[in-house]
Residue frames as qw, qx, qy, qz and C-alpha x, y, z in Angstrom:
[[0.001, 0.884, 0.467, 0.007, -0.01, 0.00, -0.01],
 [0.310, -0.806, 0.099, 0.494, 2.76, 2.43, 0.99],
 [0.418, -0.156, 0.593, 0.670, 4.66, 1.61, -2.17],
 [0.247, 0.607, 0.652, 0.382, 1.56, 2.36, -4.24],
 [0.114, -0.937, -0.274, 0.182, 1.02, 5.63, -2.50],
 [0.326, -0.735, 0.301, 0.513, 4.62, 6.70, -3.01],
 [0.637, 0.695, -0.185, -0.278, 4.66, 5.49, -6.56],
 [0.237, -0.575, 0.777, 0.099, 7.37, 2.92, -5.82],
 [0.747, 0.157, 0.640, -0.092, 5.41, -0.05, -7.17],
 [0.643, 0.758, 0.080, -0.080, 5.47, 1.36, -10.69],
 [0.091, 0.837, -0.539, -0.034, 9.16, 2.15, -10.37],
 [0.533, -0.329, 0.779, -0.028, 9.93, -1.42, -9.18],
 [0.776, 0.419, 0.464, -0.083, 7.98, -2.84, -12.09],
 [0.478, 0.862, -0.161, -0.047, 9.86, -0.62, -14.50],
 [0.188, -0.706, 0.683, 0.007, 13.17, -1.65, -12.96],
 [0.703, -0.029, 0.710, -0.035, 12.23, -5.34, -13.39],
 [0.709, 0.663, 0.231, -0.064, 11.36, -4.66, -17.05],
 [0.246, 0.882, -0.402, -0.018, 14.67, -2.88, -17.65],
 [0.436, -0.501, 0.748, -0.017, 16.61, -5.70, -15.94],
 [0.778, 0.246, 0.578, -0.019, 14.89, -8.22, -18.22],
 [0.564, 0.826, -0.009, -0.027, 15.67, -6.09, -21.25],
 [0.070, -0.814, 0.576, 0.017, 19.30, -5.77, -20.10],
 [0.628, -0.231, 0.743, 0.009, 19.61, -9.57, -19.69],
 [0.757, 0.523, 0.391, -0.016, 18.06, -10.13, -23.12],
 [0.393, 0.894, -0.212, -0.006, 20.44, -7.69, -24.76],
 [0.324, -0.660, 0.678, 0.008, 23.42, -9.19, -22.93],
 [0.747, 0.048, 0.663, 0.027, 22.44, -12.64, -24.26],
 [0.651, 0.739, 0.173, 0.002, 22.07, -11.22, -27.77],
 [0.075, 0.898, -0.434, -0.023, 25.49, -9.57, -27.48],
 [0.524, -0.422, 0.739, 0.029, 27.11, -12.82, -26.29],
 [0.772, 0.342, 0.535, 0.025, 25.51, -14.72, -29.16],
 [0.491, 0.871, -0.019, -0.011, 26.65, -12.11, -31.66],
 [0.147, -0.791, 0.593, 0.042, 30.21, -12.21, -30.34],
 [0.674, -0.130, 0.725, 0.048, 30.22, -16.00, -30.66],
 [0.720, 0.599, 0.349, 0.026, 28.97, -15.75, -34.21],
 [0.267, 0.925, -0.269, -0.020, 31.65, -13.19, -35.05],
 [0.401, -0.591, 0.697, 0.062, 34.37, -15.39, -33.48],
 [0.740, 0.151, 0.653, 0.058, 33.19, -18.36, -35.47],
 [0.581, 0.799, 0.152, -0.003, 32.99, -16.28, -38.64],
 [0.007, -0.884, 0.464, 0.060, 36.55, -15.02, -38.01],
 [0.558, -0.353, 0.746, 0.087, 37.84, -18.53, -37.54],
 [0.733, 0.433, 0.522, 0.051, 36.13, -19.72, -40.69],
 [0.388, 0.918, -0.068, -0.048, 37.48, -16.72, -42.62],
 [0.194, -0.751, 0.624, 0.097, 41.06, -17.35, -41.45],
 [0.672, -0.056, 0.731, 0.100, 40.78, -21.06, -42.39],
 [0.653, 0.679, 0.335, 0.026, 39.48, -20.05, -45.80],
 [0.155, 0.940, -0.291, -0.087, 42.29, -17.56, -46.24],
 [0.440, -0.527, 0.715, 0.134, 44.86, -20.19, -45.39],
 [0.710, 0.254, 0.649, 0.102, 43.34, -22.58, -47.91],
 [0.487, 0.868, 0.094, -0.029, 43.28, -19.86, -50.58],
 [0.084, -0.855, 0.497, 0.123, 46.95, -19.15, -49.89],
 [0.596, -0.229, 0.759, 0.129, 47.80, -22.83, -50.22],
 [0.675, 0.542, 0.497, 0.059, 45.91, -23.11, -53.50],
 [0.300, 0.940, -0.135, -0.089, 47.57, -19.93, -54.83],
 [0.301, -0.650, 0.676, 0.172, 51.01, -21.42, -54.01],
 [0.657, 0.075, 0.739, 0.126, 50.08, -24.64, -55.79],
 [0.560, 0.778, 0.282, -0.029, 48.79, -22.73, -58.83],
 [0.065, 0.916, -0.371, -0.141, 52.01, -20.69, -58.96],
 [0.483, -0.411, 0.755, 0.167, 54.07, -23.84, -58.70],
 [0.673, 0.350, 0.645, 0.090, 52.12, -25.54, -61.54],
 [0.422, 0.900, 0.072, -0.083, 52.27, -22.43, -63.73],
 [0.147, -0.797, 0.556, 0.187, 56.03, -22.24, -63.19],
 [0.579, -0.145, 0.786, 0.162, 56.39, -25.89, -64.05],
 [0.635, 0.617, 0.465, -0.003, 54.26, -25.43, -67.16],
 [0.232, 0.940, -0.195, -0.158, 56.42, -22.53, -68.32],
 [0.274, -0.628, 0.708, 0.173, 59.56, -24.50, -67.84],
 [0.647, 0.121, 0.747, 0.092, 58.25, -27.63, -69.54],
 [0.554, 0.763, 0.334, -0.017, 57.13, -25.53, -72.48],
 [0.055, 0.924, -0.323, -0.197, 60.47, -23.66, -72.72],
 [0.755, 0.506, -0.402, 0.109, 63.61, -24.75, -74.47],
 [0.246, 0.492, -0.664, 0.507, 65.67, -24.55, -71.28],
 [0.797, -0.458, -0.191, -0.344, 63.53, -26.80, -69.11],
 [0.185, 0.514, -0.716, 0.435, 65.48, -27.41, -65.92],
 [0.292, -0.134, -0.897, 0.305, 65.07, -29.32, -62.65],
 [0.454, -0.568, -0.283, -0.625, 61.86, -29.04, -60.69],
 [0.311, -0.390, 0.612, -0.614, 61.20, -28.96, -56.94],
 [0.235, -0.119, -0.965, 0.010, 60.09, -32.33, -55.53],
 [0.287, -0.698, -0.654, -0.038, 57.52, -30.38, -53.58],
 [0.118, 0.284, -0.207, 0.929, 56.76, -27.00, -52.04],
 [0.431, -0.661, -0.603, -0.117, 54.61, -26.18, -49.03],
 [0.099, -0.646, 0.263, -0.710, 54.19, -23.53, -46.33],
 [0.552, -0.193, -0.747, 0.316, 54.82, -24.80, -42.79],
 [0.302, -0.580, 0.113, -0.748, 52.84, -23.54, -39.85],
 [0.733, -0.462, 0.195, -0.459, 52.32, -24.54, -36.25],
 [0.792, -0.335, 0.507, -0.052, 52.93, -28.14, -35.32],
 [0.876, 0.432, 0.134, 0.170, 53.83, -29.14, -38.85],
 [0.289, 0.846, -0.322, 0.312, 56.61, -26.54, -38.83],
 [0.488, -0.648, 0.535, -0.238, 57.78, -27.82, -35.43],
 [0.938, -0.001, 0.347, -0.013, 57.79, -31.42, -36.71],
 [0.742, 0.614, -0.048, 0.266, 59.94, -30.60, -39.77],
 [0.055, 0.839, -0.421, 0.341, 62.41, -28.56, -37.71],
 [0.689, -0.483, 0.504, -0.193, 62.75, -31.31, -35.15],
 [0.941, 0.254, 0.200, 0.095, 63.30, -33.85, -37.92],
 [0.562, 0.722, -0.208, 0.346, 66.06, -31.76, -39.49],
 [0.240, -0.785, 0.460, -0.339, 67.61, -31.01, -36.09],
 [0.823, -0.316, 0.457, -0.121, 67.80, -34.73, -35.35],
 [0.842, 0.523, -0.134, 0.012, 69.54, -35.55, -38.63],
 [0.468, -0.662, 0.556, 0.184, 72.93, -37.28, -38.10],
 [0.860, 0.505, -0.059, -0.032, 75.11, -38.47, -41.02],
 [0.864, -0.106, 0.010, 0.493, 78.57, -38.88, -39.53],
 [0.368, -0.603, 0.076, 0.704, 81.48, -36.48, -39.49],
 [0.037, 0.398, -0.382, -0.833, 81.15, -33.75, -42.12],
 [0.210, 0.253, 0.915, 0.232, 78.09, -35.60, -43.43],
 [0.117, 0.800, 0.586, -0.060, 75.54, -32.74, -43.50],
 [0.284, 0.202, 0.158, 0.924, 75.76, -29.48, -45.40],
 [0.066, -0.817, -0.512, 0.258, 73.96, -26.45, -43.91],
 [0.334, 0.062, 0.203, 0.918, 74.06, -23.16, -45.72],
 [0.161, 0.772, 0.415, -0.453, 72.16, -19.86, -45.49],
 [0.406, 0.189, 0.522, 0.726, 71.88, -18.55, -49.06],
 [0.139, 0.582, 0.262, -0.757, 70.60, -14.95, -49.41],
 [0.524, 0.640, -0.146, -0.542, 70.70, -15.02, -53.20],
 [0.714, 0.470, -0.501, -0.134, 73.11, -17.03, -55.41],
 [0.930, -0.365, 0.048, 0.016, 74.34, -20.32, -53.99],
 [0.173, -0.790, 0.569, 0.150, 78.07, -20.54, -53.13],
 [0.460, 0.453, -0.734, -0.211, 80.41, -23.07, -54.81],
 [0.113, -0.145, 0.938, -0.295, 80.05, -25.66, -51.99],
 [0.586, 0.329, 0.487, -0.558, 76.23, -25.67, -52.45],
 [0.634, 0.545, -0.302, -0.458, 76.55, -25.93, -56.24],
 [0.230, 0.400, -0.887, -0.020, 78.98, -28.86, -55.90],
 [0.275, 0.008, 0.866, -0.417, 76.65, -30.64, -53.43],
 [0.591, 0.458, 0.400, -0.530, 73.47, -30.10, -55.52],
 [0.417, 0.011, 0.737, 0.531, 74.96, -30.48, -58.95],
 [0.015, 0.291, 0.603, 0.742, 72.41, -29.99, -61.66],
 [0.297, -0.717, -0.624, -0.085, 69.76, -29.19, -59.07],
 [0.397, -0.258, -0.240, 0.848, 71.70, -26.18, -57.72],
 [0.050, -0.291, -0.292, -0.910, 69.52, -23.66, -59.71],
 [0.460, -0.614, -0.601, -0.221, 66.63, -24.61, -57.44],
 [0.497, -0.447, -0.396, 0.630, 68.48, -23.03, -54.52],
 [0.127, -0.018, 0.121, 0.984, 68.61, -19.68, -56.28],
 [0.319, -0.419, -0.545, -0.653, 64.90, -19.95, -56.96],
 [0.592, -0.578, -0.558, 0.061, 64.15, -20.72, -53.27],
 [0.460, -0.063, -0.289, 0.837, 66.49, -18.01, -51.92],
 [0.024, -0.588, 0.682, -0.433, 66.75, -16.47, -49.44],
 [0.911, -0.203, -0.213, -0.288, 66.80, -19.86, -47.80],
 [0.415, -0.561, 0.708, -0.113, 68.53, -22.27, -45.43],
 [0.760, 0.318, -0.509, -0.251, 69.74, -25.36, -47.31],
 [0.582, -0.410, 0.676, -0.190, 70.09, -28.73, -45.51],
 [0.828, 0.375, -0.355, -0.216, 71.49, -31.71, -47.44],
 [0.748, -0.446, 0.486, 0.074, 73.10, -34.91, -46.25],
 [0.122, -0.545, 0.691, 0.458, 75.97, -36.42, -48.20],
 [0.297, 0.125, 0.920, 0.224, 73.73, -39.06, -49.81],
 [0.231, -0.073, -0.367, -0.898, 70.96, -36.65, -50.83],
 [0.210, -0.420, -0.882, 0.040, 68.35, -38.52, -48.78],
 [0.106, -0.824, -0.407, 0.380, 67.49, -35.20, -47.10],
 [0.346, 0.108, 0.305, 0.881, 67.69, -32.22, -49.46],
 [0.065, -0.815, -0.575, -0.025, 65.59, -29.21, -48.57],
 [0.223, 0.229, -0.068, 0.945, 65.50, -25.39, -48.47],
 [0.227, -0.733, -0.610, 0.198, 63.56, -23.38, -45.88],
 [0.164, 0.605, 0.056, 0.777, 62.97, -19.63, -46.00],
 [0.399, -0.387, -0.624, 0.549, 63.41, -18.28, -42.45],
 [0.065, -0.902, -0.373, -0.208, 61.20, -15.41, -41.38],
 [0.342, -0.917, 0.203, 0.041, 63.95, -14.17, -39.03],
 [0.876, 0.381, -0.194, 0.223, 67.08, -15.04, -41.04],
 [0.734, -0.364, -0.031, 0.573, 70.69, -15.15, -39.84],
 [0.031, -0.892, 0.079, 0.444, 72.57, -11.85, -40.11],
 [0.084, 0.655, -0.633, -0.404, 75.24, -13.33, -42.43],
 [0.887, 0.269, -0.273, -0.259, 75.42, -16.00, -44.99],
 [0.383, -0.536, 0.750, -0.053, 77.31, -19.20, -44.07],
 [0.853, 0.280, -0.370, -0.241, 78.12, -22.57, -45.55],
 [0.201, -0.555, 0.767, -0.253, 79.39, -25.41, -43.39],
 [0.736, 0.005, -0.656, -0.168, 79.59, -29.17, -43.01],
 [0.320, -0.420, 0.652, -0.544, 78.96, -31.06, -39.75],
 [0.006, -0.050, -0.998, 0.041, 77.61, -34.31, -38.38],
 [0.115, 0.634, 0.741, -0.187, 74.19, -32.68, -38.18],
 [0.166, 0.704, 0.375, 0.580, 72.24, -29.73, -39.50],
 [0.191, -0.111, -0.340, 0.914, 72.63, -26.27, -37.97],
 [0.217, -0.623, -0.596, -0.458, 69.06, -25.34, -37.04],
 [0.100, -0.087, -0.487, 0.863, 68.34, -22.40, -34.79],
 [0.030, 0.603, 0.796, -0.041, 64.67, -22.24, -33.85],
 [0.022, -0.697, -0.221, 0.682, 64.65, -18.44, -33.53],
 [0.043, -0.203, 0.574, 0.792, 65.19, -18.24, -37.30],
 [0.226, -0.199, -0.819, -0.488, 61.85, -20.01, -37.90],
 [0.413, -0.583, -0.699, -0.035, 59.61, -19.78, -34.83],
 [0.247, -0.835, 0.020, -0.491, 58.43, -17.10, -32.41],
 [0.758, -0.238, -0.429, 0.431, 60.83, -16.99, -29.47],
 [0.363, -0.116, -0.284, 0.880, 61.71, -14.60, -26.70],
 [0.080, 0.759, 0.420, -0.491, 60.11, -11.15, -26.57],
 [0.299, 0.050, 0.491, 0.817, 59.54, -9.42, -29.91],
 [0.325, 0.583, 0.237, -0.706, 57.41, -6.76, -31.57],
 [0.345, 0.251, 0.737, 0.524, 55.67, -7.16, -34.90],
 [0.208, 0.563, 0.173, -0.781, 54.16, -4.19, -36.69],
 [0.459, 0.491, 0.666, 0.325, 51.92, -4.00, -39.75],
 [0.033, -0.539, 0.047, 0.840, 52.24, -0.94, -41.91],
 [0.406, 0.567, 0.613, 0.371, 49.95, 0.10, -44.75],
 [0.195, 0.363, 0.140, 0.900, 49.59, 3.52, -46.28],
 [0.388, -0.530, -0.111, -0.746, 46.53, 4.12, -44.12],
 [0.851, -0.461, -0.137, -0.213, 46.93, 1.65, -41.20],
 [0.236, 0.519, -0.723, 0.392, 49.35, 0.77, -38.42],
 [0.863, -0.424, -0.096, -0.257, 49.14, -2.09, -35.90],
 [0.263, 0.567, -0.693, 0.359, 51.76, -3.09, -33.38],
 [0.883, -0.411, -0.124, -0.187, 51.86, -6.07, -31.03],
 [0.015, 0.613, -0.743, 0.268, 54.48, -7.04, -28.50],
 [0.923, -0.082, -0.286, -0.242, 54.66, -10.80, -27.97],
 [0.267, -0.588, 0.729, -0.227, 56.29, -13.14, -25.50],
 [0.599, 0.148, -0.765, -0.182, 57.01, -16.84, -26.07],
 [0.762, -0.458, 0.140, -0.436, 55.10, -18.86, -23.49],
 [0.989, -0.023, -0.105, 0.105, 57.41, -21.79, -24.04],
 [0.252, 0.786, -0.443, 0.350, 60.54, -19.78, -23.20],
 [0.320, -0.545, 0.691, -0.351, 62.87, -21.90, -21.09],
 [0.886, 0.025, 0.406, -0.224, 61.31, -25.16, -22.17],
 [0.508, -0.184, 0.720, 0.435, 63.04, -27.69, -24.35],
 [0.292, 0.381, -0.377, -0.792, 62.68, -26.81, -28.04],
 [0.463, 0.033, -0.798, -0.384, 61.48, -30.33, -28.75],
 [0.287, -0.081, 0.707, -0.641, 59.32, -30.56, -25.62],
 [0.387, -0.202, -0.795, -0.421, 56.55, -33.09, -25.64],
 [0.600, -0.394, 0.129, -0.685, 53.35, -33.40, -23.68],
 [0.543, -0.284, 0.733, -0.296, 52.54, -36.31, -21.41],
 [0.850, 0.350, 0.319, -0.232, 50.88, -38.09, -24.36],
 [0.646, -0.119, 0.519, 0.547, 54.09, -37.77, -26.39],
 [0.418, 0.796, 0.377, 0.222, 52.60, -35.16, -28.76],
 [0.495, 0.114, 0.000, 0.861, 54.97, -32.48, -29.91],
 [0.059, -0.751, -0.385, 0.533, 54.14, -29.11, -28.38],
 [0.425, 0.765, 0.263, 0.406, 53.62, -26.17, -30.66],
 [0.507, -0.356, -0.150, 0.771, 56.54, -23.84, -29.75],
 [0.117, 0.459, 0.359, 0.804, 54.74, -21.17, -31.83],
 [0.353, -0.767, -0.533, -0.051, 52.41, -20.47, -28.91],
 [0.316, 0.120, -0.219, 0.915, 52.92, -16.90, -27.77],
 [0.115, -0.755, -0.569, 0.305, 51.07, -14.32, -25.75],
 [0.232, 0.632, 0.159, 0.722, 50.41, -10.80, -27.01],
 [0.390, -0.343, -0.494, 0.697, 51.35, -8.52, -24.20],
 [0.064, 0.609, 0.188, -0.768, 50.23, -5.25, -25.72],
 [0.422, 0.510, 0.626, 0.411, 48.53, -3.79, -28.76],
 [0.020, 0.625, 0.060, -0.778, 48.51, -0.41, -30.45],
 [0.377, 0.324, 0.704, 0.508, 46.79, 0.44, -33.70],
 [0.190, 0.661, 0.209, -0.696, 45.42, 3.35, -35.67],
 [0.535, 0.497, 0.564, 0.386, 44.19, 4.33, -39.10],
 [0.141, -0.438, 0.071, 0.885, 44.99, 7.51, -40.98],
 [0.510, 0.732, 0.338, -0.301, 42.82, 9.44, -43.40],
 [0.273, -0.365, 0.598, 0.659, 44.64, 8.95, -46.70],
 [0.586, 0.512, -0.046, -0.626, 42.99, 9.85, -49.96],
 [0.590, -0.047, 0.786, 0.179, 42.48, 6.80, -52.20],
 [0.455, 0.541, 0.628, 0.325, 40.57, 8.17, -55.19],
 [0.129, -0.198, 0.119, 0.964, 40.79, 11.33, -57.19],
 [0.371, 0.638, 0.568, -0.365, 37.43, 12.96, -57.82],
 [0.539, 0.564, 0.456, 0.429, 36.54, 14.31, -61.25],
 [0.124, 0.874, 0.088, 0.461, 36.60, 17.92, -60.17],
 [0.614, -0.769, -0.042, 0.173, 38.21, 20.08, -57.52],
 [0.144, -0.830, 0.463, 0.274, 41.90, 19.93, -58.18],
 [0.589, 0.567, -0.533, -0.219, 44.38, 18.36, -60.59],
 [0.966, -0.052, -0.247, 0.050, 45.73, 14.81, -60.48],
 [0.555, 0.378, -0.429, 0.604, 49.22, 16.12, -59.63],
 [0.243, -0.512, 0.342, -0.749, 47.89, 18.09, -56.66],
 [0.892, -0.267, -0.063, -0.360, 45.90, 15.06, -55.54],
 [0.886, 0.111, -0.353, 0.281, 49.07, 12.94, -55.62],
 [0.250, 0.479, -0.421, 0.729, 51.00, 15.56, -53.65],
 [0.555, -0.457, 0.217, -0.661, 48.32, 15.71, -50.98],
 [0.971, -0.120, -0.155, -0.139, 48.23, 11.90, -50.82],
 [0.706, 0.312, -0.430, 0.469, 52.00, 11.66, -50.60],
 [0.051, -0.508, 0.406, -0.758, 52.01, 14.16, -47.74],
 [0.774, -0.355, 0.091, -0.516, 49.32, 12.21, -45.91],
 [0.955, 0.038, -0.274, 0.107, 51.26, 8.97, -46.32],
 [0.442, 0.445, -0.445, 0.639, 54.46, 10.69, -45.14],
 [0.356, -0.497, 0.331, -0.719, 52.71, 11.94, -42.00],
 [0.930, -0.199, -0.054, -0.304, 51.25, 8.48, -41.42],
 [0.837, 0.222, -0.378, 0.327, 54.67, 6.85, -41.75],
 [0.155, 0.512, -0.449, 0.716, 56.16, 9.35, -39.29],
 [0.667, -0.413, 0.210, -0.583, 53.46, 8.45, -36.77],
 [0.982, 0.000, -0.186, -0.041, 54.28, 4.76, -37.31],
 [0.608, 0.412, -0.431, 0.524, 58.00, 5.42, -36.82],
 [0.201, -0.535, 0.394, -0.720, 57.33, 7.31, -33.61],
 [0.864, -0.296, 0.069, -0.401, 55.23, 4.41, -32.26],
 [0.936, 0.141, -0.258, 0.192, 58.00, 1.91, -33.07],
 [0.304, 0.615, -0.434, 0.583, 60.66, 4.11, -31.53],
 [0.428, -0.494, 0.439, -0.617, 59.17, 3.57, -28.04],
 [0.927, -0.080, -0.264, -0.256, 58.71, -0.17, -28.33],
 [0.338, -0.596, 0.701, -0.196, 60.44, -2.36, -25.66],
 [0.977, 0.124, 0.114, -0.131, 61.36, -5.69, -27.30],
 [0.638, -0.402, 0.524, 0.396, 64.40, -7.81, -28.06],
 [0.298, 0.043, 0.685, 0.663, 63.62, -7.86, -31.77],
 [0.390, 0.552, 0.218, -0.705, 61.40, -5.81, -34.09],
 [0.344, 0.184, 0.798, 0.459, 59.74, -7.10, -37.24],
 [0.312, 0.492, 0.081, -0.808, 57.91, -4.88, -39.70],
 [0.306, 0.218, 0.858, 0.350, 55.56, -6.31, -42.34],
 [0.323, 0.701, 0.406, -0.490, 52.90, -4.99, -44.68],
 [0.555, 0.820, 0.107, -0.090, 52.98, -2.79, -47.74],
 [0.850, 0.033, 0.129, 0.509, 56.21, -3.53, -49.58],
 [0.360, 0.695, 0.068, 0.619, 56.81, 0.08, -50.80],
 [0.334, -0.851, 0.099, -0.393, 56.90, 1.32, -47.17],
 [0.921, -0.325, -0.126, 0.175, 59.09, -1.32, -45.53],
 [0.651, 0.313, -0.141, 0.677, 62.32, 0.50, -46.38],
 [0.121, -0.750, 0.057, -0.648, 61.24, 3.40, -44.11],
 [0.738, -0.612, 0.098, -0.266, 61.68, 1.29, -40.96],
 [0.170, 0.554, -0.783, 0.224, 64.68, 0.02, -39.04],
 [0.879, -0.211, 0.153, -0.399, 63.84, -3.60, -38.21],
 [0.474, -0.403, 0.777, 0.095, 65.50, -6.93, -37.62],
 [0.247, 0.126, 0.867, 0.414, 63.47, -8.39, -40.49],
 [0.436, 0.360, 0.056, -0.823, 60.78, -7.17, -42.90],
 [0.247, 0.174, 0.915, 0.269, 58.32, -8.96, -45.19],
 [0.366, -0.002, -0.291, -0.884, 55.61, -7.97, -47.65],
 [0.062, 0.278, 0.933, -0.221, 52.32, -9.25, -46.28],
 [0.253, -0.340, -0.458, -0.781, 48.83, -8.64, -47.62],
 [0.151, -0.312, -0.778, 0.524, 47.18, -7.93, -44.28],
 [0.211, -0.443, -0.407, -0.770, 43.61, -6.61, -44.62],
 [0.488, -0.622, -0.612, 0.004, 40.93, -5.55, -42.17],
 [0.270, -0.928, 0.049, -0.252, 41.00, -3.25, -39.19],
 [0.092, 0.743, -0.616, 0.245, 44.28, -2.89, -37.22],
 [0.596, -0.351, 0.665, -0.283, 43.67, -5.84, -34.84],
 [0.910, 0.284, 0.282, -0.111, 42.54, -8.23, -37.59],
 [0.581, 0.752, -0.297, 0.088, 45.39, -7.13, -39.85],
 [0.159, -0.684, 0.672, -0.236, 47.88, -7.79, -37.05],
 [0.780, -0.128, 0.567, -0.231, 46.49, -11.27, -36.41],
 [0.859, 0.498, 0.115, -0.027, 46.68, -12.21, -40.09],
 [0.374, 0.811, -0.421, 0.158, 50.14, -10.71, -40.52],
 [0.438, -0.585, 0.646, -0.219, 51.51, -12.50, -37.48],
 [0.863, 0.058, 0.494, -0.085, 50.46, -15.86, -38.85],
 [0.735, 0.674, -0.012, 0.073, 51.70, -15.09, -42.37],
 [0.066, 0.855, -0.496, 0.133, 55.05, -13.76, -41.12],
 [0.452, -0.453, 0.755, -0.142, 55.86, -16.99, -39.15],
 [0.920, 0.299, 0.207, -0.150, 54.87, -19.23, -42.06],
 [0.339, -0.580, 0.647, 0.361, 57.93, -21.03, -43.38],
 [0.764, 0.518, -0.196, -0.330, 58.12, -21.90, -47.08],
 [0.633, -0.348, 0.678, 0.138, 59.67, -25.36, -47.54],
 [0.665, 0.588, -0.319, -0.331, 61.12, -26.44, -50.90],
 [0.868, -0.172, 0.453, 0.107, 62.23, -30.05, -51.51],
 [0.155, 0.750, -0.483, -0.424, 65.31, -29.90, -53.75]]
């Protein structure tokens, strides 16, 4: 009765209605987020499959050109991009290779293969130049003969023989604490990552004997922004040359903002990927052209996976 007199009953009923509406909206939001997560996973899987098919098409087209040409040469026995556990498996296999004293050749070849590699590969040596920059591993009998392109390559070329292959995981897999930045003319994204498996054995296995994925990393921080850069020239207004000057100035300002963001990053190594024409503007341990699309966070996620993908060529 008192509540009715004071008007509290109506207010309580309204509060109950709002609470119900809030719960309904929260459920809708959770469902929408789940749908978006699933759509993102499906899109990434589709993009990976598209990339694999594009690589296969390129390989077949290259083979077709060579078969049709007068100077048909040797062909790769196979080519594939290694990711995750498959990459870890291959690296562990190569790392375990033993062929006696001076029985295994390991060479990092930035461009043209050195004489020792040409002697070891013989008529198949031109394949190394096609796979370069790459790390070549070949045993003396040619049972194992492969080239891998490391995302984080050695600083200097080398060519050496030993009883096993020289494989450093940091050349091929995320390790330690590092920063990876994506740069496009209108977008910047920066993540600082830490290897969760740091301190563990590189070939660590789970209790079931399954090889752990040493790629597992945590993103400690994220920074991203987009800049207003003109992309199309309208029919009227100002000339094409003036449009291009304005666009160049906008891109220059954007790059300066990106450089400033990278200057403050705290990481052992810095990698910059993205638009090939802009990569030379940045001081980094390694760079790579990557077609990273979407908003800054999506672009960073795609670029991170693409960067740590390792092309493997069987020689």
